[in-house]
C-alpha angles and dihedrals in degrees: 000000000000111000123181135173144201116212114192124178115227092222092103144002125291109268134192096270095051091044092054092048089051091047093052092047092047093047094050092052094045094044089056094042088246136134130275123208128199111206119187108211097205100151092123098087094187102048100032109100133189092225091056091050092049091049093050092050092045093048093050091051091048090054090052097250117139131179137218097211135017128199136181118213091207088069093051104062092116090059092052093049091050092053091045087055090052089057091048091050090050092051093245096112136025140197124244130169093346096310131099119231126200118212118223109219116171147114097218140341119217123199122192095200116197091222107023093036120212120005126175127199120194099171141023130210091253140014099233140020138199111254100172116034124219090259090060096252120127124241120243100258095048099045090045092056094046094049097043090050098045093042088052094234107184098187125035107201116184145134118295089241082082095061092100090057095051100077090048091052092047089056090051091049090053095044090055094043095244124149114250120246123219113266127218118180113198116211114246125256114250132202117260092257093044130265129077121320115267132193087262094051112043105303092117124135119256088243092058092051088052091050090049089058104259113148120233092237090057093047093049093045092050094047089052091055093049097093102344136070131201089216135262115030094315113139102158109074133153128216092253092050091048091056090064094051108031121118128162092223090063092062112112116252092216124075117266123233121229112225124179092208093068093038093052092044090056093047092050089051093053093046089054092047097046123096110250089237090060090052096050102089096039087053092047089052092049092050092048090055087057094049098259121125112210094171089081090060125082106269094225090054091051091049090051091052090049089051091057093056103032094095092052101043126102100175125011093236087073091067102076092061095040095047102035093114090061093058105027133039091205106075135140123252115230116252093244096058101079097091092047094061099055121158093265092050091050090055091051091047090052090057090046090051093051091051096047091047091064096053116118094197112046099192126129095256094053091042092053093047092052092043092056091046091054090049090051091051090051094046091244134133113239092247090059091065101032093075097050091044092052092050093045092051101040109016088235134101095217133047146112125316109312097227093047089049092049090052 
C-alpha cells in the first residue's frame, strides 16, 4: 500500500512551498487509495511553538487536507536512542563527548528519483555526522530515517533542497537494515523575477492568504499548477478532480514561478463561482480584521451587497473599502471626485433626491424609471447624472450598476 507523509516543523507558519509539498504527498496517497501521515518534527525544543503547530494544523484543514495518522517526534526520543545504540553495537557509529556520530562508508550512492530521475553521489562533504546530540535529541537526518522506516513510508516526497540529505539517509537506511522508500524531490517555487520567494513575492503563510481573502479552492488550484498540470489546457481543477489525474512522474523537473496574476485570476474565478452563502463568513472575517462589524447588519442585506461586487472582486480584502458606503455613513471621497460634484451637479442631485424620496417601491426598476424621468425634466441624458450620483452615494467613480446599488 502506498503510504506518504508530510513532516512540518512547528518553528514557523506553513508557507506556500510546504503547503504544495503536503498537497502533492496527500494527492499521491489518495490517488492510489493509500495512507497519508502527518509527522510533526518538533525536536527543536527551543524554537518549536504551540502557536505554530496550531496554525499548521488549521491551515491544512482549511485547504481540505486530512491525515490518517499523526505523530510527534518529541515523543519518540527513546526510539531514536535505541536505534543509535544498534549502530554503535554494530560498529557503524560511536559516542564522543556525549554525542553519537554515524560513520559514512561507501563507494557511491545511487538514487532513482521519481521526478529528477537517476542521480549518483560518489562523495559527501564529510565522513561522519552527529545523529544524537549531547542533549539527547536526534538530528534531522537520523530521526527522519527512523520514522520513515518504522512508519512504513513507501514514497518520500519533499522539496529538492533536501537532495543533499538523501544520500546520507540512504546510508543510514542500509546501516540499519531498512528497506528504502521511493524518493521524489519536487523542484522549488521561485519568485516571478527569479530567485527564491520572499515575503514581498509570494512567501506568505497560508494563514495570511486566508486573511487577505483568498479562497481555499483557489489556493489549492494554484498550488497544483505550480509544477504540475492536469493535462490539455485545463487550469481550473478541484481537489477531487486532481485525485483522479495526479501522478508524481508528471511533475515538472524545472522550478515553477509564482505569479500573482494567475493566482488572483483563479481567486476571482472561485469568488464568482461560489454561492453567496459560502462567502458570508469569509467576508465577515475580512471585515472584522479591518475594524468593521458585519454581524450587526441583516444577513440578507450583507449578501445582497456581496452579490453586487462579486463579479468585480479579486480578493475579499478589497470589499471593505469598496463597500464602505453600504455599511457606514462616514466614508472618504476619492481624490478624483471633486470635479464630478460641481455646483450644477449638486443642484441636479438635490432634485433627484427629492424625487427618489417619494417613491413607494424602492426597487431597481422603479428607481431607474424615476431617475430617467428626472433626467428628462432637467434636459439631461441619463449618463450625465449617473456619474455624479455614483460619486455622491459611494465616494468612488467606479462600482456596480447604479440602480442596483441604490436599491
